[in-house]
C-alpha positions in Angstrom: 36.6 -1.8 -111.7 35.0 -5.2 -112.5 36.9 -6.9 -109.6 35.7 -4.2 -107.2 32.1 -4.7 -108.4 32.4 -8.4 -107.9 33.8 -8.0 -104.4 31.0 -5.5 -103.5 28.3 -7.9 -104.7 29.7 -10.8 -102.8 29.9 -8.8 -99.6 26.2 -8.1 -99.6 23.6 -9.9 -97.6 21.5 -12.2 -100.0 18.3 -10.5 -98.8 19.5 -7.1 -100.2 19.2 -8.6 -103.7 16.2 -10.8 -103.0 18.4 -13.9 -103.1 18.1 -16.8 -100.7 21.7 -18.2 -100.8 25.1 -16.7 -100.4 25.8 -14.4 -103.3 28.2 -15.7 -106.0 28.9 -13.6 -109.1 29.3 -15.6 -112.3 29.9 -12.7 -114.8 30.4 -9.0 -115.1 30.2 -7.0 -118.3 30.4 -3.3 -119.0 27.4 -2.2 -121.1 26.3 0.9 -122.9 27.0 4.2 -121.2 24.7 7.2 -120.9 25.6 10.8 -120.9 26.9 10.6 -117.3 26.5 7.0 -116.3 28.7 3.9 -116.3 26.8 0.6 -116.4 27.7 -3.0 -115.6 25.6 -6.1 -116.2 26.2 -8.5 -113.3 24.9 -12.1 -113.2 24.8 -13.5 -109.6 23.0 -16.7 -108.5 21.4 -16.9 -111.9 19.8 -13.4 -111.7 20.8 -10.3 -113.7 21.4 -6.9 -112.2 22.6 -3.5 -113.6 25.0 -1.4 -111.6 24.6 2.2 -112.5 27.5 4.4 -111.5 27.1 8.2 -111.4 30.1 9.6 -113.2 28.7 13.2 -113.1 30.6 14.3 -110.0 28.9 17.7 -110.0 25.4 16.1 -109.5 25.2 15.1 -105.8 21.6 14.0 -105.9 21.4 12.0 -109.1 21.6 8.5 -107.6 19.3 9.4 -104.8 16.7 10.9 -107.1 16.9 8.0 -109.6 16.5 5.5 -106.8 13.4 7.3 -105.4 12.0 7.5 -109.0 12.3 3.8 -109.4 10.6 3.2 -106.1 7.8 5.5 -107.2 7.2 3.6 -110.5 7.7 0.1 -109.0 4.0 -0.4 -108.2 3.1 0.4 -111.9 5.5 -2.2 -113.2 6.8 0.0 -115.9 10.5 0.0 -115.0 13.2 -2.0 -113.3 13.1 -2.8 -109.6 15.6 -0.8 -107.5 17.4 -2.9 -104.9 19.8 -0.5 -103.2 21.8 2.7 -103.5 25.3 3.4 -102.1 26.3 7.1 -101.7 29.4 6.4 -99.6 32.0 6.2 -102.5 33.8 3.8 -100.2 33.8 0.8 -102.6 33.6 1.9 -106.2 34.7 5.6 -106.0 31.3 6.6 -107.4 27.8 6.8 -106.0 25.8 4.1 -107.6 22.6 2.0 -107.5 21.8 -1.6 -108.3 18.7 -2.3 -110.3 17.0 -5.2 -111.9 18.0 -6.0 -115.5 15.0 -5.9 -117.8 15.1 -8.8 -120.2 14.0 -8.2 -123.8 14.8 -6.2 -126.9 14.6 -2.4 -127.0 12.4 -0.7 -129.7 15.6 0.7 -131.3 15.4 0.0 -135.0 11.9 -1.4 -134.9 9.3 -0.2 -137.4 6.8 2.2 -135.9 3.3 0.7 -135.9 -0.1 1.9 -134.7 0.1 -0.6 -131.9 3.5 0.6 -130.8 2.3 4.2 -130.7 -0.8 3.2 -128.7 1.3 1.2 -126.3 3.8 4.0 -125.8 1.0 6.5 -125.2 -0.5 4.2 -122.6 2.9 4.0 -120.9 3.0 7.8 -120.7 -0.5 7.9 -119.2 0.6 5.4 -116.5 3.6 7.6 -115.7 1.4 10.7 -115.3 -0.7 8.8 -112.7 2.1 8.7 -110.1 1.1 10.7 -107.0 4.3 10.3 -105.0 6.3 13.4 -104.2 8.9 13.8 -106.9 11.8 16.2 -107.5 11.4 18.9 -110.2 13.5 18.4 -113.3 14.5 22.1 -113.2 15.9 22.3 -116.7 12.7 20.9 -118.3 10.1 22.4 -115.9 9.5 25.4 -118.0 10.5 27.0 -121.3 12.3 29.8 -119.6 14.5 27.4 -117.6 15.4 25.6 -120.7 16.4 28.9 -122.3 18.7 29.5 -119.3 20.3 26.1 -120.0 20.8 27.0 -123.7 22.5 30.3 -122.6 24.8 28.4 -120.3 25.8 26.0 -123.1 26.3 28.9 -125.5 28.7 30.6 -123.0 30.7 27.4 -122.9 30.8 27.0 -126.7 31.8 30.7 -127.0 34.7 30.1 -124.6 36.0 27.6 -127.3 35.2 29.5 -130.5 34.7 33.1 -129.4 31.7 35.4 -129.2 32.4 37.0 -132.6 32.1 33.7 -134.4 29.2 33.5 -136.9 27.8 30.5 -135.0 27.8 32.3 -131.7 26.0 35.3 -133.2 23.4 33.0 -134.8 22.7 31.0 -131.6 22.4 34.2 -129.6 19.8 35.4 -132.1 18.0 32.0 -132.0 17.9 31.9 -128.2 16.7 35.5 -128.0 13.8 34.9 -130.4 12.8 31.7 -128.6 13.0 33.5 -125.2 10.7 36.4 -126.5 8.1 33.8 -127.6 8.2 31.7 -124.4 5.1 31.8 -122.3 4.9 31.2 -118.6 4.4 27.5 -118.0 1.2 26.9 -116.0 1.9 25.1 -112.7 -0.7 22.5 -113.3 1.1 21.0 -116.3 4.1 19.7 -114.4 3.7 15.9 -114.6 5.9 13.0 -113.7 8.1 12.6 -116.8 10.9 10.2 -117.7 12.8 13.0 -119.8 14.5 10.6 -122.2 11.8 8.4 -123.8 13.5 7.2 -127.0 13.2 3.8 -128.6 16.6 2.7 -127.0 15.1 3.3 -123.5 12.0 1.1 -124.0 12.2 -2.6 -123.7 9.6 -5.1 -124.8 9.5 -7.5 -121.9 7.0 -10.4 -122.1 4.8 -8.5 -124.5 4.8 -5.5 -122.2 6.7 -2.2 -122.7 9.0 -1.1 -119.8 11.2 1.9 -119.4 14.8 1.9 -118.4 17.3 4.7 -117.4 15.3 6.9 -115.1 18.1 9.4 -114.2 16.2 12.4 -115.5 12.8 11.4 -114.0 10.9 14.1 -112.2 8.2 16.8 -112.6 8.5 18.7 -115.8 6.4 20.4 -118.5 5.0 17.4 -120.4 4.8 19.3 -123.7 8.6 19.2 -123.8 8.7 15.4 -123.2 6.0 14.7 -125.8 7.7 17.1 -128.4 11.0 15.2 -127.8 9.2 11.8 -128.4 7.6 13.1 -131.6 10.9 14.3 -132.9 13.5 11.9 -131.6 11.8 8.6 -130.6 13.5 6.7 -133.3 15.5 7.5 -136.5 12.7 9.6 -137.9 10.1 12.0 -136.5 6.5 10.9 -136.0 4.2 11.6 -139.0 1.2 13.8 -138.5 -1.0 10.7 -138.5 1.2 9.0 -135.8 1.0 12.1 -133.7 -2.8 12.2 -133.9 -2.9 8.5 -132.8 -0.7 9.2 -129.8 -2.6 12.4 -128.8 -6.0 10.7 -129.2 -5.1 8.3 -126.4 -2.9 10.6 -124.3 -5.3 13.6 -124.1 -8.3 11.5 -123.2 -6.6 10.7 -119.9 -4.2 13.6 -119.2 -5.9 16.9 -118.4 -4.2 19.9 -120.0 -6.4 22.2 -122.1 -3.3 24.2 -123.1 -1.4 21.2 -124.5 -1.9 21.5 -128.2 -1.4 25.2 -128.2 1.9 24.9 -126.4 3.1 21.8 -128.2 4.2 23.7 -131.4 6.5 26.0 -129.4 7.8 23.0 -127.3 8.7 21.3 -130.6 10.7 24.4 -131.7 12.6 24.4 -128.4 13.4 20.7 -128.7 14.7 21.1 -132.3 17.1 23.7 -131.2 18.1 21.8 -128.1 18.9 18.6 -129.9 21.1 20.4 -132.4 22.9 22.5 -129.8 23.5 19.5 -127.5 25.6 17.9 -130.2 27.8 21.0 -130.6 28.1 21.4 -126.8 28.9 17.7 -126.2 31.5 17.8 -129.0 33.5 20.5 -127.3 33.1 19.1 -123.8 34.7 15.8 -125.0 37.3 17.1 -127.4 38.4 19.7 -124.9 38.8 17.1 -122.2 36.2 18.7 -120.0 34.2 15.5 -120.1 35.8 12.0 -120.1 35.8 10.3 -123.5 33.9 7.3 -122.1 30.8 9.5 -122.2 30.9 9.5 -126.0 29.2 6.1 -126.3 31.8 5.1 -128.9 31.1 8.2 -131.1 34.1 10.0 -132.5 34.2 13.8 -133.3 33.1 13.2 -136.9 29.9 11.6 -135.6 29.0 14.7 -133.6 29.7 16.9 -136.6 27.5 14.8 -138.9 24.7 14.6 -136.4 24.8 18.3 -135.7 24.7 19.0 -139.5 21.6 16.9 -139.9 19.8 18.5 -136.9 20.8 22.0 -138.0 19.3 21.4 -141.4 16.1 20.1 -139.8 15.8 23.1 -137.5 16.4 25.6 -140.3 13.8 23.9 -142.5 11.3 24.2 -139.6 12.0 27.9 -139.4 13.4 27.7 -135.9 16.9 28.9 -136.5 16.8 32.3 -138.3 19.1 31.8 -141.3 18.5 31.3 -145.0 21.2 28.7 -145.3 20.4 25.1 -144.2 24.1 24.2 -144.4 25.9 24.2 -141.0 29.2 24.7 -142.8 28.2 28.3 -143.5 28.4 29.1 -139.8 30.6 26.1 -138.9 31.2 25.9 -135.2 33.7 23.1 -135.5 37.5 23.3 -136.3 38.3 23.1 -140.0 
């Protein structure tokens, strides 16, 4: 694949990559993968680029939507510049796009400070200001749509462990209770959202925060995105004080009078969604329904341990209706 990437780059016109001389690739390195993306870091003519290949063959619009999202945020200078997209599958067997490589360290592993929270909140406010026509992130556009996604994932897991399994019954009950509490999402709260703002996807570049990995970018219910940030931004949830700092900046500039009322339920949904994703992903990979390169180097034990931690967290929050905070009591994984 590296040789094909090299040949593709060197076949481009210099102007396509904002280069003045004939393109010469000096190095290619495969870097971290996402849930459905293969990435290569390419250095050509002293400039760094990222090739993002869409390995989710079922998603026919992913590359197009990500390219358009990057073009939409370009004028705000909060993400990488998008140079080109190729939907032909002629060269690399995948649809892909080439974007600027953002220099700097991610916020992964960094201590959360008041300044960091304020800077992240201001980054969100900038995102919300985009007026371009954007695709709707259907899964995250409403609570009811997310419940449908949970049901889809449960049917898949049930196909592996059976409908009569304790875990299947517990998840059906959990989803049913969440569905009964879900309110209709007001249309005026669909804002431009990144959909995966975690510390690993924020880079400190020349004393300025920038986002990377825009594959889920689109219009969605922003309470779900903020709840996800509060719970999953780094290796621990935001404290109540940290949440207040964030909200103090965010709500001054983002108009949604229903936000705080809906945020509690959004948090419950995110807690269940995070836990259930680990179980679903475990079976997709161990069953061979998803190539192993999507695992980001995680083995099956990692998924089991992470699921156990998130299950305990959701039970303590009262979101999963069971008295036991131990996943082993309804263990969905093979013994």
